[in-house]
C-alpha positions as CSV (number, residue, x, y, z in Angstrom):
1,M,0.0,0.0,0.0
2,S,1.4,3.4,-1.0
3,S,1.8,6.3,1.5
4,R,-1.0,8.1,-0.4
5,E,-3.3,5.1,0.0
6,L,-2.5,4.9,3.7
7,E,-3.2,8.7,4.1
8,D,-6.5,8.3,2.2
9,R,-7.5,5.4,4.4
10,Y,-6.6,7.3,7.6
11,D,-8.6,10.3,6.4
12,R,-11.6,8.1,5.7
13,E,-11.4,6.3,9.0
14,E,-11.0,9.6,10.9
15,A,-14.0,11.1,9.1
16,E,-16.1,8.0,9.9
17,A,-15.2,8.3,13.6
18,I,-16.0,12.0,13.7
19,A,-19.3,11.4,11.9
20,A,-20.2,8.6,14.3
21,A,-19.3,10.7,17.4
22,L,-21.6,13.5,16.0
23,G,-24.4,11.1,15.1
24,L,-24.0,12.0,11.4
25,T,-23.4,9.9,8.3
26,P,-20.1,10.3,6.5
27,D,-22.1,11.9,3.7
28,E,-23.6,14.5,6.1
29,L,-20.2,15.2,7.5
30,D,-19.0,15.9,4.0
31,E,-21.6,18.7,3.8
32,I,-20.1,20.7,6.6
33,E,-16.8,22.5,7.3
34,Y,-15.5,21.8,10.8
35,S,-12.3,21.8,12.9
36,I,-11.3,19.8,15.9
37,H,-10.0,21.4,19.1
38,D,-8.6,20.0,22.3
39,I,-10.7,20.7,25.4
40,A,-8.3,20.9,28.4
41,N,-8.5,21.7,32.1
42,D,-6.6,24.5,33.9
43,V,-3.4,22.4,34.0
44,G,-3.5,21.5,30.4
45,L,-4.8,17.9,30.7
46,V,-6.9,17.2,27.5
47,F,-10.1,15.5,28.6
48,D,-12.2,15.9,25.5
49,Y,-12.2,17.0,21.9
50,G,-14.6,19.5,20.5
51,V,-15.8,20.0,17.0
52,E,-16.4,23.5,15.8
53,I,-18.9,23.7,13.0
54,K,-18.2,26.5,10.5
55,E,-20.9,28.8,9.1
56,G,-23.0,27.6,6.3
57,A,-23.9,24.2,7.6
58,P,-27.4,23.0,6.5
59,Q,-30.1,23.5,9.1
60,Y,-31.1,19.9,9.2
61,I,-27.5,19.0,10.3
62,L,-27.4,21.8,12.8
63,D,-30.7,20.4,14.2
64,K,-29.2,17.0,14.6
65,L,-26.2,18.5,16.4
66,A,-28.3,20.7,18.7
67,R,-28.8,17.8,21.3
68,L,-25.1,17.1,21.8
69,P,-23.1,18.4,24.8
70,R,-21.1,21.6,24.3
71,Y,-18.3,23.6,25.7
72,G,-19.1,27.1,24.4
73,N,-19.2,26.8,20.6
74,L,-17.5,23.4,20.6
75,I,-19.5,20.1,20.4
76,S,-18.1,17.5,22.7
77,V,-17.2,14.2,21.1
78,G,-16.4,12.5,24.4
79,L,-12.7,11.5,24.5
80,V,-13.3,10.1,28.0
81,P,-17.0,9.6,28.8
82,G,-18.1,11.0,32.1
83,I,-14.9,13.1,32.7
84,R,-15.4,16.9,32.7
85,A,-13.3,19.8,33.9
86,E,-14.0,21.2,37.3
């Protein structure tokens, strides 16, 4: 397998995992622009990742995401279930 094929495979698997964490299909995830951010406590321990949805996402996708837990404008994807910053 070439390095390009491995990179494509990694990108596809990453997108599938993000889509699953958000309750979206991979095709729905393809419809939005997003970025991933660390969510850390005061001492820098990363306890979650957050997905920031960029402007322009279709309303039906925003409606699906509305029920998910958030940290400000970031949607929690649950790195460690049940662990939250104090």
